[in-house]
C-alpha positions in Angstrom: 9.5 25.1 11.4 6.8 27.8 11.4 6.1 28.1 7.9 6.6 25.8 4.6 9.0 27.5 2.5 9.5 27.7 -0.6 12.6 29.6 -1.4 14.8 26.3 -2.6 13.1 27.2 -5.7 12.7 31.0 -6.6 10.2 32.5 -9.0 11.5 34.4 -11.9 9.7 37.9 -12.2 7.0 38.2 -15.1 9.2 40.0 -17.9 7.7 42.5 -20.4 4.8 44.6 -19.5 1.3 44.3 -18.6 -1.7 45.8 -20.9 -2.7 49.1 -19.0 -5.4 47.7 -17.5 -3.9 44.9 -16.5 -0.9 46.6 -14.6 -3.0 49.6 -13.0 -4.9 46.5 -11.1 -1.7 45.1 -10.0 -0.5 48.0 -9.0 -3.3 48.7 -7.1 -3.2 45.2 -5.3 0.9 45.8 -4.4 0.3 49.1 -3.1 -2.7 47.2 -0.9 0.0 44.4 0.1 2.2 47.2 1.1 -0.2 49.3 3.0 -0.7 46.7 5.5 2.7 45.2 6.0 3.2 49.1 6.9 0.0 49.3 8.9 1.0 46.9 11.4 3.7 43.9 12.3 1.8 40.7 11.8 2.6 37.6 13.6 4.6 34.5 11.8 2.3 31.9 10.0 1.7 28.6 12.1 3.1 25.5 10.5 1.0 23.4 8.2 0.8 20.9 10.7 -0.9 23.0 13.5 -3.6 23.9 11.2 -6.7 23.8 12.6 -8.8 26.6 10.9 -9.0 26.8 7.0 -11.1 29.5 4.7 -11.9 28.9 1.6 -13.7 31.2 -1.2 -15.4 29.3 -4.3 -16.5 26.4 -1.9 -19.7 25.6 -3.6 -18.0 26.1 -7.2 -17.3 22.9 -9.6 -13.7 22.5 -7.8 -14.4 24.0 -4.5 -17.1 20.6 -3.6 -14.5 18.5 -3.6 -11.7 20.6 -1.9 -13.8 21.7 0.9 -14.3 17.4 0.9 -10.7 16.6 0.7 -9.5 19.1 3.4 -11.9 17.9 6.1 -11.3 14.3 5.2 -7.4 14.9 4.9 -7.8 16.5 8.6 -10.2 15.0 11.4 -9.1 18.5 13.7 -9.8 20.8 11.1 -12.5 23.7 10.5 -13.6 24.8 7.4 -15.1 28.3 6.7 -16.5 29.4 3.9 -17.7 32.9 2.8 -20.7 31.8 0.1 -22.6 34.3 -1.2 -26.0 34.3 0.2 -28.7 36.1 2.0 -27.9 34.5 5.2 -25.3 32.0 6.5 -28.0 29.1 7.0 -29.2 29.8 2.9 -25.2 29.8 2.4 -24.6 26.3 4.0 -27.5 24.5 2.6 -26.4 25.8 -0.7 -22.9 24.6 -0.2 -24.5 21.5 1.2 -26.4 21.1 -2.0 -23.6 21.7 -4.0 -22.2 19.0 -2.8 -24.8 16.5 -2.8 -25.1 17.0 -6.4 -21.3 15.9 -7.0 -21.6 13.0 -4.2 -18.7 15.0 -1.7 -21.0 15.4 1.1 -21.1 13.4 4.3 -23.0 14.4 7.5 -20.2 13.9 9.6 -19.1 17.2 7.9 -21.9 19.5 9.5 -20.5 20.4 12.5 -16.7 21.1 11.4 -18.1 23.8 8.5 -19.0 27.5 9.4 -20.2 29.6 6.6 -20.4 33.1 6.1 -23.2 35.1 3.8 -20.9 37.4 2.1 -19.1 37.8 -0.9 -15.1 38.1 -2.0 -15.4 40.9 -4.3 -16.7 43.3 -1.5 -14.3 44.8 1.4 -13.9 42.1 4.2 -15.8 40.2 2.0 -19.3 41.8 2.9 -18.7 41.0 6.7 -19.1 43.3 9.7 -16.1 44.0 11.2 -16.3 41.6 14.3 -16.7 38.8 11.7 -13.9 39.7 9.5 -11.6 40.5 12.5 -12.9 36.9 14.0 -11.0 35.1 10.6 -8.2 37.4 10.5 -7.4 36.4 14.2 -8.9 32.3 13.7 -7.7 31.5 10.1 -4.6 29.5 9.7 -5.1 29.1 6.0 -7.0 30.5 3.6 -7.6 28.8 -0.1 -8.8 31.1 -2.8 -10.8 29.6 -5.4 -13.6 32.2 -6.1 -13.5 33.7 -9.5 -15.9 33.8 -12.6 -15.2 31.4 -14.9 -17.0 33.0 -17.9 -14.0 32.3 -21.0 -15.5 34.2 -23.7 -15.6 37.5 -21.7 -13.5 40.8 -21.3 -10.9 41.7 -18.8 -13.2 44.6 -17.7 -16.0 42.6 -17.1 -13.6 40.1 -15.3 -11.6 42.2 -12.8 -13.8 43.1 -10.1 -14.1 39.2 -9.6 -11.4 37.5 -10.5 -8.2 40.1 -10.0 -9.1 42.4 -7.5 -10.9 39.7 -6.0 -7.9 38.9 -4.3 -7.3 42.0 -2.0 -9.4 41.2 0.4 -7.7 37.8 0.4 -4.1 39.4 0.8 -5.8 41.6 3.4 -7.0 38.9 5.7 -3.7 37.0 4.9 -1.2 40.2 6.8 -3.9 40.7 9.7 -2.8 39.7 13.3 -0.7 36.8 11.8 0.8 35.6 8.2 -2.1 33.1 6.9 -0.9 30.2 4.1 -2.6 31.1 1.3 -3.3 29.1 -1.1 -3.9 29.7 -4.3 -5.4 28.7 -7.9 -5.1 29.9 -11.2 -5.0 28.0 -14.0 -2.5 26.6 -16.8 -4.7 29.1 -19.2 -2.3 31.9 -18.7 -0.1 29.7 -21.3 -0.8 30.5 -24.9 0.8 27.2 -26.0 -1.1 25.4 -23.5 -4.6 26.9 -24.4 -3.5 26.4 -28.0 -3.4 22.5 -27.2 0.7 22.8 -28.0 -0.7 22.4 -32.0 0.9 24.7 -34.5 3.6 26.9 -33.8 3.3 25.9 -30.5 4.2 22.4 -30.8 8.1 22.9 -29.9 7.0 24.8 -26.4 7.7 23.7 -22.8 6.4 24.9 -19.5 9.6 24.4 -17.2 9.4 24.6 -13.2 8.3 28.0 -11.9 7.9 29.3 -15.4 5.7 32.7 -16.7 4.3 33.0 -19.2 5.7 35.2 -22.4 3.5 38.2 -22.6 4.1 39.3 -26.0 2.8 35.9 -27.0 -0.4 36.5 -24.5 -0.6 39.6 -26.5 -0.7 38.7 -29.6 -3.4 36.1 -29.5 -5.1 36.5 -26.0 -6.9 40.2 -26.3 -8.0 41.6 -24.1 -11.8 42.4 -25.3 -12.3 38.3 -25.6 -10.1 36.6 -23.3 -10.0 38.3 -20.1 -10.3 35.0 -18.1 -6.6 34.7 -18.3 -5.5 37.9 -18.0 -7.5 38.4 -14.7 -5.7 35.3 -13.7 -2.7 36.5 -14.0 -3.2 39.4 -12.0 -4.2 37.9 -9.1 -1.4 35.3 -9.2 1.3 37.8 -9.7 -0.5 40.0 -6.9 0.0 36.5 -4.7 3.7 36.3 -5.9 4.8 39.7 -4.7 2.7 39.4 -1.1 5.2 36.3 -1.3 8.1 38.1 -1.5 7.0 40.2 1.0 6.7 37.1 2.9 3.7 35.7 2.8 4.0 32.1 2.7 1.9 31.6 -0.8 1.5 28.6 -3.3 0.1 29.1 -6.5 -1.7 26.5 -8.1 -1.9 26.4 -11.8 -4.9 23.7 -12.6 -5.2 22.2 -15.7 -8.3 22.0 -17.7 -10.8 20.3 -16.0 -14.5 19.5 -17.3 -15.6 16.4 -14.8 -14.1 14.5 -11.9 -13.0 10.9 -11.8 -16.3 9.7 -10.2 -18.1 10.9 -13.9 -19.7 13.8 -12.6 -19.1 16.6 -14.8 -20.2 20.4 -15.8 -22.7 20.7 -19.1 -21.1 24.7 -20.1 -17.6 23.5 -20.6 -16.3 24.1 -24.8 -15.7 20.2 -24.9 -19.4 19.7 -23.4 -20.6 22.8 -25.5 -19.2 21.0 -29.2 -20.6 17.9 -27.5 -24.2 18.7 -27.3 -24.0 21.2 -30.1 -23.0 18.0 -32.6 -26.0 15.9 -30.8 -28.2 18.5 -32.1 -26.8 19.3 -35.4 -26.2 15.2 -35.8 -22.7 16.3 -37.1 -18.9 17.1 -35.4 -16.5 19.3 -36.7 -13.4 17.5 -38.5 -10.8 16.9 -36.0 -12.8 16.9 -32.7 -11.6 14.2 -30.1 -12.0 13.5 -26.8 -10.0 15.4 -25.2 -7.0 13.7 -23.1 -5.7 17.0 -21.4 -8.8 16.8 -19.1 -8.2 16.6 -15.9 -10.3 15.4 -13.0 -11.2 18.0 -10.4 -11.0 15.5 -7.7 -7.4 14.4 -9.0 -6.7 18.2 -8.8 -8.4 19.0 -5.3 -6.2 15.7 -3.7 -2.8 17.2 -4.9 -3.7 20.9 -3.9 -4.6 19.4 -0.5 -1.8 17.4 0.2 0.7 20.1 -0.7 -1.0 22.4 1.5 -0.3 20.0 4.7 3.0 19.3 3.7 5.5 21.0 6.1 8.5 20.6 3.8 7.0 22.1 0.5 9.6 23.7 -1.5 8.1 25.1 -4.6 5.6 27.6 -4.4 4.0 27.7 -8.2 2.4 23.9 -9.0 1.5 23.4 -12.5 -1.4 20.7 -11.8 -2.2 18.7 -14.7 -1.1 15.3 -15.8 1.9 15.5 -18.7 1.5 12.0 -19.5 -2.5 12.1 -20.4 -2.3 9.5 -23.3 -0.6 8.3 -26.4 -3.3 9.0 -28.6 -6.1 10.8 -29.2 -10.0 9.1 -29.3 -12.7 9.8 -31.8 -16.5 10.3 -31.4 -17.2 8.0 -33.8 -14.9 5.3 -31.1 -17.6 5.3 -28.1 -20.6 4.7 -30.9 -21.4 8.2 -31.6 -22.2 7.8 -35.7 -21.9 11.3 -36.7 -20.3 12.5 -40.1 -17.2 15.1 -39.8 -17.8 18.0 -41.9 -15.7 21.6 -42.0 -16.1 23.8 -39.1 -17.9 26.4 -41.1 -20.1 23.4 -42.2 -20.8 22.5 -38.7 -20.7 26.3 -37.4 -23.6 27.3 -40.2 -25.6 24.0 -38.9 -25.5 25.1 -34.8 -26.2 28.8 -36.2 -29.4 27.6 -37.9 -30.7 26.5 -34.4 -30.0 30.2 -33.1 -30.1 31.0 -29.9 -31.2 27.4 -29.0 -27.6 26.3 -30.1 -25.2 25.0 -27.2 -22.8 27.3 -28.6 -24.7 30.4 -29.3 -22.5 32.7 -27.0 -19.4 30.5 -27.6 -18.8 31.3 -31.4 -15.9 33.8 -30.7 -14.0 31.9 -28.4 -14.0 28.5 -31.3 -13.4 30.7 -34.4 -10.1 31.6 -32.1 -9.4 28.5 -31.1 -10.6 25.9 -33.7 -7.5 25.0 -35.6 -5.7 24.1 -32.7 -8.2 22.3 -30.6 -9.9 20.2 -34.1 -6.5 18.8 -34.7 -7.8 15.4 -35.4 -5.7 12.4 -34.5 -2.3 14.1 -33.8 -1.2 11.8 -30.9 -0.1 13.5 -27.7 1.9 11.4 -25.7 3.7 13.7 -23.0 2.7 17.0 -22.3 5.8 19.6 -22.5 4.9 20.5 -18.6 6.9 19.7 -16.4 5.3 18.4 -13.5 8.4 17.9 -10.7 6.9 20.0 -7.8 3.6 18.2 -7.9 5.7 14.8 -8.2 8.2 16.4 -5.2 6.0 18.2 -2.9 2.7 16.1 -2.7 3.3 13.2 -0.2 0.2 11.4 -1.4 -0.3 9.2 -4.8 -1.2 11.3 -7.9 -3.8 9.4 -9.3 -4.8 10.0 -13.0 -7.5 8.1 -14.6 -7.2 8.3 -17.9 -9.3 9.1 -21.1 -11.3 6.1 -21.6 -12.0 5.7 -17.8 -13.4 9.3 -17.7 -15.4 9.1 -20.5 -17.0 5.7 -19.5 -17.5 7.1 -15.6 -19.0 10.5 -17.3 -21.6 8.4 -20.0 -22.7 6.3 -16.4 -22.9 9.3 -14.7 -25.4 11.4 -17.4 -27.2 8.5 -18.5 -28.1 7.6 -14.8 -29.1 11.1 -14.0 -30.6 11.5 -17.4 -33.4 13.9 -15.9 -31.2 16.3 -14.6 -28.8 16.7 -17.4 -29.3 19.9 -19.2 -28.0 19.2 -22.3 -29.4 16.3 -25.2 -28.2 12.8 -24.2 -27.4 11.0 -27.3 -28.3 7.7 -28.6 -25.6 5.2 -29.1 -25.7 2.4 -31.5 -23.1 -0.2 -32.7 -23.0 0.5 -36.7 -21.3 -1.8 -39.0 -20.7 1.1 -41.3 -18.9 3.5 -39.1 -17.2 0.6 -37.5 -15.5 0.1 -40.9 -15.2 3.8 -42.0 -12.8 3.7 -38.6 -11.0 0.3 -39.8 -10.2 1.8 -43.3 -8.8 5.1 -40.9 -6.5 2.7 -38.9 -5.3 1.1 -42.0 -4.8 4.3 -44.2 -2.6 5.8 -40.7 -0.6 2.9 -40.9 0.1 2.8 -44.2 -1.3 -0.7 -44.8 -3.9 -2.3 -47.3 -7.3 -2.6 -46.0 -8.2 -6.1 -47.6 -4.8 -7.3 -46.4 -4.9 -6.4 -43.0 -8.9 -6.9 -43.0 -9.3 -10.2 -44.8 -12.9 -11.2 -45.7 -13.3 -14.4 -43.3 -12.6 -11.4 -40.3 -15.1 -8.9 -41.6 -17.5 -11.5 -41.3 -17.2 -11.8 -38.1 -16.9 -8.4 -37.5 -20.2 -8.3 -38.9 -21.7 -11.3 -37.2 -20.9 -9.2 -34.1 -22.1 -6.2 -34.4 -25.3 -8.1 -35.7 -25.3 -9.6 -32.3 -24.3 -6.7 -29.8 -27.8 -5.2 -31.7 -30.1 -8.2 -30.9 -32.4 -8.2 -28.3 -30.4 -11.0 -26.7 -27.6 -9.6 -26.4 -29.5 -7.0 -23.6 -26.7 -4.3 -24.2 -26.7 -1.7 -21.5 -27.4 2.0 -22.9 -24.3 3.3 -20.9 -22.1 0.5 -22.0 -22.8 0.4 -26.0 -20.1 3.3 -26.4 -17.4 0.7 -24.6 -18.4 -2.2 -26.8 -17.7 -0.1 -29.5 -14.6 1.0 -28.5 -13.4 -2.2 -27.9 -14.2 -3.4 -31.2 -12.4 0.0 -32.6 -9.8 -1.0 -30.4 -9.4 -4.5 -31.8 -9.4 -3.2 -35.1 -6.6 -0.8 -34.6 -4.6 -3.0 -32.7 -4.5 -5.0 -36.0 -3.8 -2.3 -38.5 -0.6 -1.6 -36.0 0.7 -4.7 -36.2 0.1 -5.4 -39.9 2.0 -2.0 -40.4 4.7 -3.2 -37.8 5.0 -6.0 -40.0 5.7 -4.1 -43.1 8.1 -2.6 -41.5 10.0 -4.9 -39.6 10.1 -8.1 -42.2 12.4 -10.2 -39.5 9.0 -10.8 -37.4 7.9 -13.4 -39.8 10.5 -15.5 -38.7 10.4 -15.3 -34.8 10.2 -19.2 -33.8 7.9 -19.8 -31.5 8.7 -23.4 -30.1 6.9 -25.8 -28.2 5.2 -23.3 -26.5 3.0 -25.0 -23.3 -1.0 -24.0 -22.9 -2.6 -24.8 -19.8 -6.0 -25.7 -21.0 -7.7 -26.7 -17.9 -11.6 -25.9 -17.9 -12.4 -22.8 -15.8 -11.9 -22.4 -12.0 -9.7 -25.6 -11.7 -6.5 -23.7 -10.7 -5.6 -22.7 -14.2 -4.7 -19.3 -13.2 -2.7 -20.1 -10.2 -0.5 -22.8 -12.1 0.4 -20.5 -15.1 1.3 -17.8 -12.8 3.3 -20.2 -10.3 5.3 -21.5 -13.9 5.9 -18.4 -15.2 8.1 -17.8 -12.0 10.9 -19.4 -13.8 13.3 -18.1 -16.0 12.6 -20.5 -18.7 9.0 -19.7 -19.8 7.9 -16.2 -21.4 4.5 -15.3 -20.5 3.0 -12.3 -21.7 1.5 -9.7 -18.7 -2.1 -8.1 -19.0 -0.8 -4.4 -19.7 1.5 -6.1 -23.1 -2.3 -7.3 -23.8 -4.0 -4.2 -24.6 -1.9 -2.4 -27.4 0.7 -5.7 -28.9 2.5 -2.4 -30.9 4.5 0.9 -29.0 3.9 3.8 -31.3 7.8 4.2 -31.8 9.1 0.6 -31.6 11.8 1.2 -29.1 11.2 -2.1 -27.2 15.0 -2.7 -26.1 14.7 -0.1 -23.5 11.2 -0.5 -22.1 9.9 -3.8 -22.5 9.5 -5.0 -19.2 9.9 -1.8 -17.8 7.7 0.8 -15.8 8.7 2.8 -19.0 6.2 1.0 -21.2 3.8 3.5 -22.6 0.9 0.4 -22.6 1.1 0.4 -18.7 -0.6 3.9 -18.7 -3.1 2.6 -21.6 -3.6 -0.6 -20.1 -4.1 0.8 -16.3 -7.3 2.9 -18.1 -8.9 -0.1 -19.8 -8.8 -1.9 -16.3 -10.0 1.3 -14.9 -12.6 1.9 -17.1 -13.6 -1.8 -17.3 -14.2 -2.1 -13.7 -12.1 -5.3 -14.0 -10.2 -5.1 -10.5 -13.8 -4.5 -8.6 -16.1 -6.5 -10.8 -13.4 -9.7 -10.0 -12.7 -9.1 -6.5 -12.7 -12.7 -4.6 -13.0 -14.4 -8.1 -10.0 -13.3 -10.1 -6.7 -11.1 -9.0 -6.4 -9.3 -12.4 -3.4 -7.1 -11.8 -1.3 -5.4 -14.8 2.1 -7.5 -13.8 0.4 -10.6 -13.3 0.4 -13.2 -16.3 -3.1 -13.5 -18.5 -5.1 -15.6 -20.4 -4.6 -15.1 -24.3 -7.9 -14.2 -25.0 -7.1 -10.2 -26.0 -4.7 -12.5 -28.8 -7.8 -14.8 -30.3 -9.9 -11.6 -30.0 -8.0 -10.1 -32.5 -9.4 -12.6 -35.3 -13.0 -11.1 -34.9 -14.0 -15.1 -34.9 -13.2 -16.7 -31.2 -15.5 -18.5 -29.2 -14.3 -15.9 -26.3 -16.8 -13.2 -27.4 -19.8 -15.8 -26.7 -18.4 -16.1 -22.6 -18.4 -11.8 -22.3 -21.4 -11.3 -24.0 -24.7 -13.3 -25.0 -24.5 -13.8 -28.8 -26.6 -17.2 -29.6 -26.5 -16.2 -33.4 -22.8 -15.5 -33.5 -22.3 -18.7 -31.8 -23.8 -21.2 -34.2 -22.0 -19.0 -37.0 -18.6 -20.9 -34.6 -20.3 -24.3 -34.7 -20.7 -24.1 -38.2 -17.3 -22.3 -39.5 -14.9 -22.9 -36.7 -11.9 -20.7 -35.9 -9.1 -21.8 -37.4 -8.4 -18.5 -38.9 -8.1 -17.2 -35.3 -5.0 -19.6 -34.0 -3.2 -18.5 -37.3 -3.8 -14.5 -36.0 -2.6 -15.6 -32.7 1.0 -17.3 -33.9 1.5 -14.1 -36.0 0.8 -12.0 -32.9 2.9 -13.9 -30.9 5.9 -13.5 -33.5 5.3 -9.9 -32.4 5.4 -10.4 -29.2 8.3 -12.9 -29.7 10.5 -10.3 -31.3 10.0 -7.3 -28.5 11.0 -10.2 -25.5 14.1 -10.9 -28.0 14.6 -7.1 -28.4 15.4 -6.6 -24.5 16.9 -9.9 -23.8 19.1 -10.3 -27.0 20.9 -13.9 -28.0 17.8 -15.6 -25.7 14.8 -17.2 -26.6 12.1 -18.1 -23.9 9.8 -21.1 -23.8 6.3 -19.5 -24.4 3.3 -20.7 -21.7 -0.3 -19.7 -22.2 -3.4 -20.4 -20.3 -6.7 -20.2 -21.7 -9.9 -22.4 -21.3 -11.6 -21.9 -24.1 -8.7 -23.7 -26.4 -10.3 -26.7 -25.6 -13.1 -26.2 -28.1 -10.6 -26.0 -30.6 -7.5 -28.1 -30.3 -7.3 -29.0 -33.8 -6.7 -25.4 -35.0 -4.2 -24.5 -32.3 -2.1 -27.7 -33.2 -2.2 -26.7 -37.0 -1.2 -23.5 -35.6 1.5 -25.1 -32.9 2.2 -28.4 -34.4 4.8 -29.0 -31.3 2.3 -27.5 -28.8 2.5 -29.1 -25.1 -0.5 -29.3 -23.1 -1.4 -29.4 -19.3 -5.1 -30.0 -18.3 -6.4 -29.1 -15.2 -9.3 -31.2 -13.5 -11.7 -30.6 -10.6 -15.1 -31.9 -10.0 -17.8 -30.1 -12.0 -20.1 -29.6 -9.1 -17.6 -27.3 -8.1 -16.3 -25.7 -11.1 -20.1 -25.2 -12.2 -21.6 -22.9 -9.3 -18.5 -20.9 -9.0 -18.2 -20.1 -13.1 -21.7 -19.3 -13.0 -21.3 -16.9 -10.5 -18.3 -15.3 -12.3 -20.1 -15.3 -15.7 -23.4 -13.7 -13.8 -21.1 -11.0 -12.4 -18.8 -9.7 -15.1 -21.9 -9.5 -17.6 -23.9 -7.7 -15.3 -21.4 -4.7 -16.0 -22.5 -4.7 -19.8 -26.2 -6.3 -19.7 -29.3 -6.6 -18.7 -29.5 -9.7 -15.8 -30.6 -13.4 -17.1 -33.0 -15.1 -15.0 -30.5 -17.1 -13.2 -31.8 -20.3 -14.0 -31.5 -19.3 -17.7 -27.6 -18.3 -17.2 -26.8 -22.2 -15.2 -28.7 -23.9 -18.2 -26.9 -21.6 -20.7 -23.4 -22.4 -19.0 -24.0 -26.1 -18.1 -24.5 -26.3 -22.0 -21.3 -24.3 -22.8 -19.3 -25.7 -20.2 -20.0 -29.5 -20.8 -19.8 -29.1 -25.0 -16.1 -27.8 -24.3 -15.0 -30.5 -22.1 -16.7 -32.8 -24.5 -15.5 -32.0 -27.4 -11.5 -31.5 -25.4 -12.4 -35.3 -24.8 -13.3 -36.4 -28.0 -10.1 -35.2 -29.2 -7.8 -36.5 -27.0 -9.2 -40.0 -27.1 -9.0 -39.3 -30.9 -5.8 -38.6 -31.0 -3.7 -41.2 -28.7 -0.2 -40.1 -30.8 -0.4 -37.2 -29.1 -0.5 -38.0 -25.2 3.2 -37.8 -24.8 2.5 -34.1 -25.0 -0.2 -34.1 -22.0 -0.3 -34.0 -18.7 -3.2 -33.9 -16.4 -3.1 -32.1 -12.7 -5.7 -32.4 -10.2 -7.1 -29.4 -9.1 -6.6 -30.9 -5.6 -3.3 -32.0 -5.9 -2.4 -28.6 -6.7 -4.1 -26.6 -3.9 -2.8 -29.6 -1.4 1.2 -29.6 -2.5 1.6 -27.1 -5.8 5.2 -27.6 -5.7 5.2 -31.3 -5.6 2.6 -30.8 -8.8 5.3 -28.5 -10.4 7.7 -30.9 -10.2 5.7 -33.7 -11.8 4.8 -31.9 -15.0 8.9 -31.0 -15.1 9.8 -34.4 -15.2 7.1 -35.4 -17.4 8.2 -33.0 -20.0 12.1 -33.3 -19.1 12.6 -29.9 -18.0 15.6 -29.4 -15.5 14.3 -28.0 -12.4 16.6 -25.4 -10.9 16.6 -24.7 -7.0 16.2 -20.5 -8.2 13.0 -21.2 -9.9 11.7 -23.7 -7.2 12.2 -20.7 -4.6 11.2 -17.9 -6.7 8.1 -20.3 -7.1 7.4 -20.5 -3.5 8.3 -16.8 -2.6 5.2 -15.9 -4.6 3.1 -18.8 -3.6 3.3 -17.3 0.0 2.6 -14.0 -1.0 -0.5 -15.2 -2.8 -1.6 -16.9 1.1 -1.2 -13.5 2.4 -3.6 -11.9 0.1 -6.1 -14.6 0.4 -6.1 -14.3 3.9 -6.9 -11.0 3.9 -9.7 -11.0 0.9 -13.3 -11.6 1.2 -13.8 -15.3 -0.4 -16.3 -15.7 -3.4 -19.2 -17.9 -1.6 -21.5 -19.8 -4.8 -23.8 -23.1 -5.1 -24.6 -24.4 -7.7 -28.4 -24.1 -6.7 -28.2 -20.4 -7.0 -28.3 -21.0 -10.9 -31.1 -23.7 -10.8 -28.9 -27.0 -11.1 -28.6 -29.9 -9.0 -25.8 -32.3 -8.5 -27.4 -35.2 -10.7 -27.7 -32.4 -13.7 -24.3 -31.4 -13.5 -22.9 -34.6 -13.5 -25.2 -36.2 -16.2 -24.0 -33.3 -18.3 -20.3 -34.3 -17.6 -20.5 -38.3 -17.5 -18.2 -38.4 -20.2 -15.8 -36.3 -18.8 -15.9 -37.9 -14.9 -15.0 -41.5 -16.6 -12.3 -39.7 -18.6 -10.7 -38.2 -15.0 -12.0 -41.7 -13.4 -9.3 -43.1 -15.8 -6.7 -40.8 -14.8 -7.1 -40.1 -10.9 -9.4 -42.5 -10.1 -13.3 -42.9 -9.2 -12.4 -40.6 -6.3 -11.4 -37.9 -8.4 -15.3 -37.5 -9.6 -17.1 -38.7 -6.5 
């Protein structure tokens, strides 16, 4: 086909009448389109498959610097031409290059494939010579029109020359010699309901496919003298759609709000950034200000635009480019360690105005006064934006990756703090404040209709206080750019506790859920526990929690029967956000395969207690450890069982009449076997074993890697000494318990790591025989299929390399520390197993 057609989904006409100024400009633009087609009949456009020369306007802008990168990366034979405001083409190229370097989108290989013209899209022929403009008319295959003045607090008249009438010369180019594909970037801001965050009277609005804005609504709430930006973009896109009716191949991309890229690269002068900067200046925040979920990364938007523009079979004309399922909860600034009091908007405004022109919001008060009742709406949750994304889903051939709000914040915070000297706004000092976190806990309890004292008993609050004290201690060495993440982590634990309490109150039958003969795989770290856990989980007899289920135990609407275990489970989005924000997959690459749908350690359940040994592995918390030694973690296991009753209720909701046998895996259980058995008196145990000189090197390397994400590095020999003490203590305590309770040995089964590696299915058969479980052929086949899939994956991975000497350890030192454990293993497997 010569052009990408969009006639399968026609665009309805704009209903109603535009304001007189807008209508005059649109009439002018329509006349220019008619004149261009009357003067000559252009040849047909080429297919997107044959694009060789593409023009980009607005290439130096925030979005443009990503689009240029994406176009050049998408097609190796493509040349990108750019009209840049500059004294010369050379200066224009340097400006483009500098802006792309700043956004970290530049590649020196792009140099020969970028052709810059010094010009201005608002001028006739872009301000180019007749020869240069004519050359563009002959050579260009497609135009991406981004150039615009993004001032959100400006009259239509001040913006019309660039934003509205600036499309005239773009259309002239596209209609000359031969038709060019026109990819016009507009804004979701043409819809009042979107700009007002679908709050208040806009709550029930919906933006469908190829929707046109309600002009009557726009006139009522978007005055031309104040909010001219949306009107100027509307006039331009209507002119483009008029040209489309005349035969021009067109796509209109209505971008959602974008203030940053998925890398964390951000603009400093957008409304959210201005409020944030002002809050830092005055030490307070307006009530209801949240980390907005509806902030779409610029590079995600440009990848969508690029992929659709290259699709020869695109069927739509207008694309609503925004994530319509951004997050099902809002996030407060205090949840990221910004410990500012919340005050009414009027109080916040007075405090800011006391700084006069030095206030970041000095020139934006009309905008915020207008939108404050909608933008500062507090903790209203937004699970799905009422915007159809059908067009981008069907016409974008590539995957669409929407980083979650937590990921965006963490990356933004890291990017800004790494470039503190060049960031124009004040950067706040984050802190882990016990009072602020407790205030959040009270809010969570209130929001869920539960008692604060019941939800957070005294022992739990003491654990919280000890953790906060530990985070603030010099020994923790928390990185400044990760403090916010630590605070958010604590707040998430507190919120999950409140939501669990609320669900238990609504559904008292949860307290009657049985957890019978659960299986705990309790080998020390790096001894094959993950492999064995996931292998056994292939058997339908077992129920194992997947990684995404741990992140938030409670689904907001509680409709477990329909979504648990399906792609529709909303916890998947949240879990993917947490994984990406913590760089979990990258951090553990080659060490531990982390996947949302794989069974994982029950660490998150114990963390709910705020009184567990797992915190001492992730962070350096010597005083917290000493407290645990004195008090034990009995309470954590009662939290574990209560939480598992919720998960059991969820599973039975989607598997009526069936009860699976729960299987868990976590080495830290070895520290508190007595407490575990108090909570689960009929528990069964599988303990894996490996030579300490082998697992210690691997373990030290793993701890070093994941701690490097959150804290200053500890000298490697100190880390080795620390972990040798911790691991030998853990195993020593477990062996002491087992020797003290011979009556429980019929509930234990020991597995050699080397046997597990050599013949995993034989090991599984031995486990089933030990506990009297039936071995079904279907389960064996499922295990074998999973095993071979893992083997193939391992062949493609760069494997983890480690040595105990890297952390100041020797074979003699390790063997001495684990002497008692080695005797125990020898008694089970013979001396060869520990030699």
